[in-house]
N, C-alpha and C positions, 0 to 999 in steps of 0.2 A: 464583728460592724463597721460600718464607713465611720472612720476619721471623719469627713468631712461634716457626718452630724452632731459630731461631737462637740467639735471646734464650731458651727453653728450655734449649739447650745448653749456653751460656755459665751457668747458675743454677745447673744439676748440678755444673760443672764448677766451680764454688765450693762447695758445699754437699760435692761427693761424697756426698750422701744424696739419691734421689726424694723421698721423704717430706716430709723438709726442702723442699727447690725446690720440690714441689708447695705446701706452704704459703706461702711467699715468693710464691709467681704467680698465689695465690688459684685454682689448680686441683687436682683429685682428681691422685692417685699414679698412679691407670691412665693419665690424659690423660696427664701428663708422660711416661712408658714408651711411649705409641704415637708425641707425638713425635718422641721419640728414636730409635724404628726408626724413621719416614717421612724423618729428615734422616739415618740410616744407608742405608739402601734409595736416597734420590735420587742419593749421593754415591756409594757404592757400596764403601764401608768400614766397618768397626767405630770407632767414635768414645771405647765406654769398657770396659775388661776388668771386670769382673764374675767376685768370687771372695767369695761369701755374702755377708756385709755390707759388703765393702771392694770401692769404684767407685774406679776409678783412671782416667785416660783413655791411650786410647793413643798410638803416636807420631803418629797423622793427625789424632787430637784434639787432639793438643797445639800440631800444624802449622795444624788451621784455627783454635782460637782466639783468635788478634790479627784475621785475616783478619773473624773472626765480630763480635767488639768493635770495627770500625772501619766494616765497615758500618753498624751499628745506631749508631751514634756519625754519621756518616754523615748516613742516613737523617734522624734528630731534628733534627740541624743544620739541614738543608734544608725541612722543614717548615716552620720557624719564620721563616727566610730567603728564602725563594722569594716571598712573599705583600709584600716589603716593595715600598712605592712610594718612586720618587726622596723627598731628604731626610729619611728616616731611613736611621740605621746600624744600628739593633740594635733587636732586640723583645725583651721580656719576660713570660714567659708568668705566670701567677701563676693557680692554681686551689684551688679548695673547694668541699664538699659546699651543695649548694644552700641550705641553713639559716643557714650561714654571713654571705651575702650580705647578710641580712635582718637584721644585728643594724649596718649600716650602716660601713663603712670608708673614706669616699668622703676625709678628710681623710689618710689612709697614702695611698689611690691619690694623690692630689697630690702630696704629700711626694717620693713616689716618680716621676712623672712628671718633677718637678724635679731629679733627680739627675744626668743627663746630655743632654748635647744631641741631638737626634737619637732620643731614644727614645724605641717606640711601645711601648703597653704590652696586655697581649690577656690579656680574663680569661675563665679557663677555670669550668665546672660538672661535676662527677662524681664519683661515691662515693670513697671513700676509698679502697679496691682499684681503681678505675682510674689515681685521682689516682698511685697508685704507679708502676704501670706505665708511665705517661705520663712517671714524672719519670726512670724506667729507658731508657726510649725517650729521651731529651734533646730533648721534645717541650714539657715543662713543667719552670719554671726552678725554680719556688719550690710548697709544696704550704701550704694552712691546713688543719691536723690535731685533731682532739679525742683521739687514740691511736695512740700511739708505733707503730710499725711496728719488727716486727725483722730490715728486710732492713740488711745491712751498710753497704750503698753511699749509702744515704741518713741523714745527718743531721739531728738535731733539733736545734732551738732553741728553748728554752720561753720563753713571752712575758708570761706568767700565767696566774690560774684566772678563768674566763668563772664569776661569780656567779648563781645562780641564786634568784626568792624566790617563796615557797609565797604567791599570790595567790586574794581571790578580790573577787566584785562587793557580796557583803554585808559590812558592816561588822562585823558583830559574829560572823562563824565563826572558831570557834577548835577546836583539836584534837580538840574533844570531839563536834564538829559535822562533821567531815568526810566520816565513815560514812553519812551523812544526805544528800549535796547530789552530785551529777554532780562524777564526774572526768577532768579533760584530760590526756592525756599528749601531751610531747610527747618523740620518740626523738630524743635525742641522742647514742644509741651505746649500746652493747652496758652499758658498765658505769654508766653514769648511773641511778642507781633509787634514788629515798629507802630510807633504814634502816627493815626492817621490823619491828621492836622499836617503833620508838618511831611512826610512821605507818602500820598495818597497813590501816587504811580506804584507803589510796591504791593497796593491792597490789589493789583488787577489778575488775573489767573496765572500763575506760575510755569513757565514752559516747563520745570523741573522741579514736582514737590518729591521730597527723600526725608529717609530719616536716618540717613547713613551720611555723614559729614567727608567721606573721604569720596562717594561718591560725587555730591554737590561741588568737592573744591576740581576736583579733576572734572566734570558737564563745563564749570568753568572755565579754565585753563582749554579744552578743546574748543569749545564752541561761545564765549564773548557771554555777555548779559553782567547785572552785577546779583549782590548776596551777600544777606550776613553770613559771616563762619566766624569760627570761636580764634581769635588774636593769635592765637598758642598754634594757629597749624596756619596761618598764612602769614606770618611774621618773615616766614626766609624768601616765601614768593615775593613779596613788597620790596626787604632787601635787597634782590636777583633782580626789580626788574621786571617780574613776570606777570605782579598783580600790582594794583594800586588801590589808595584808599579814593573813594569816592569824595568829591571835596565841596566842602560846608556838612557834609554829614557827621552824626554822632553817634559813638559807637552807643551799643546796649549791654546791657549783661544782665548774667541770669545768675541764682543763688547754689552751690552747690552744700548741700547736706552729705554729712555720713548718719544713718538711721542703724538705730541696735536695740535690740531689746534691754528696757530698765534693768531683768529682773535676770538676766542673760548668767550663764554660771561660767563665761568666759568674761566678766565686766573686769577684773584685773587688767585681762591684758586686752579687752579694747580702750579702758582710760590709757593704756599706752601707744596704744595704736593712735589715740584719740591726740598723740601730744607731736606727733611724725608728717616732718613738714612734707609737702609735695615734691617740691624741688623743680619748681617751676618758676617761669621769667617774671619780674613783677610787676609786669603791665599785663601782663596774660590773666591773671587773675586778684581780682581786688580784694582791700578788707570786704567783711561783712559787715554792714550798718548798726551799729549798737542799738 
């Protein structure tokens, strides 16, 4: 049986709504409906009773629910544990979008490795949508996110606000000159945009649009222009005079979250992990607003 069908069934049973289930699973509503029909055909029963906008589990659906949850739970944990070599008692899987790992989490990872004897750490790189699916599948324990998720089973722990600095290779660039130089855009998420009323010149077509902070940084160093880049990445270049803050510009910030499954079997280990410092400079990460 396709586990994606079971996962879709569980989500519809929780939301009692095909549209909301589709949103949580990052699918179209027609794809959710098709999966439910497939599962019903395979089992030979109706799983949901549909009355206009009211959706409820049938008796067969109620009986399937605990089995579906147990299957997905067991499979997710098996994916992590079967590959453990002798000498390791457990594995902690941590995922993030590719741009996150460019910011250097090495100090944080060293602290994690020392939390418990026999702990193996696995690092994953994936999109936000895929990371959320992995958390639900229990093949991932922790995800680093810059945007919250609406999935009820996933808890969010804010760890601060990542600061972005508007920088240029030219020391004399101010806001009045931004329209005359190339714009390099780092794709940090759907809500990461400069205020259009203040920096309208950054709304023009970028000469480089990248989801890699390292690529954007080195393009800027080689070719000039202006870009909002993480302060953590550019502070040394500013100190050496290779980059300069754009005059009169204001920093931007984006939240960072640690996401995890509320009912994770590794909750005790996760709770300890939430207390660990990142080991970053104070000006690279601001406190999360209350």
